[in-house]
C-alpha positions as CSV (number, residue, x, y, z in Angstrom):
1,M,-0.1,-0.1,0.1
2,A,1.2,3.5,-0.9
3,G,1.7,6.0,1.8
4,K,-0.5,9.2,2.0
5,F,-0.2,12.6,3.1
6,E,-2.5,13.9,5.9
7,L,-3.1,17.7,5.9
8,Y,-4.5,19.2,9.3
9,E,-4.8,22.5,11.2
10,D,-2.9,22.4,14.5
11,K,-4.0,24.2,17.7
12,A,-2.1,27.2,17.3
13,G,-4.1,27.7,13.7
14,D,-1.3,26.7,11.3
15,Y,-1.4,23.9,8.6
16,R,0.8,21.2,8.7
17,F,1.0,17.8,6.8
18,R,2.7,14.6,7.9
19,L,3.4,11.3,5.6
20,K,2.6,8.3,6.6
21,A,3.9,4.9,5.3
22,G,1.5,2.2,3.8
23,N,1.7,0.7,7.5
24,G,0.5,3.9,9.1
25,E,4.1,4.7,10.8
26,V,4.6,9.0,10.3
27,I,8.0,8.6,8.2
28,A,8.2,13.0,7.5
29,T,6.4,16.0,9.0
30,G,6.0,19.3,7.8
31,Q,6.5,22.9,9.6
32,G,3.6,24.9,10.3
33,Y,2.4,27.2,7.3
34,A,0.0,30.1,7.6
35,S,-2.4,29.0,5.0
36,K,-3.8,26.0,3.8
37,A,-2.2,26.6,0.1
38,G,1.1,26.7,1.8
39,A,1.1,23.6,3.4
40,L,-0.2,22.2,-0.2
41,N,2.9,23.8,-1.7
42,G,5.2,21.9,0.9
43,I,3.4,18.9,0.0
44,D,4.3,19.2,-3.6
45,S,7.7,20.6,-2.9
46,V,8.4,17.0,-0.8
47,R,6.7,15.0,-3.9
48,R,9.0,16.8,-6.7
49,N,12.3,17.0,-4.3
50,A,12.3,13.4,-2.6
51,A,12.6,11.3,-5.4
52,D,15.9,12.4,-6.3
53,A,17.5,13.4,-3.0
54,E,21.0,12.5,-2.0
55,V,21.2,10.7,1.4
56,I,24.5,11.9,3.4
57,E,25.8,11.0,6.7
58,V,26.6,13.4,8.9
59,E,28.6,13.4,12.5
60,S,26.3,14.4,15.2
């Protein structure tokens, strides 16, 4: 089963999204956006950019 984006309004009135895997586990979250359109643009950006994103290891 494919994952899904969930779009919601938080308690502060900001719009946020989370990406859930097919098993229901949250695998990514978005920052707070002032508008629903902003959050939808964030989802679109993840869809466009994540497929080709490079994986790098960093020291903590």
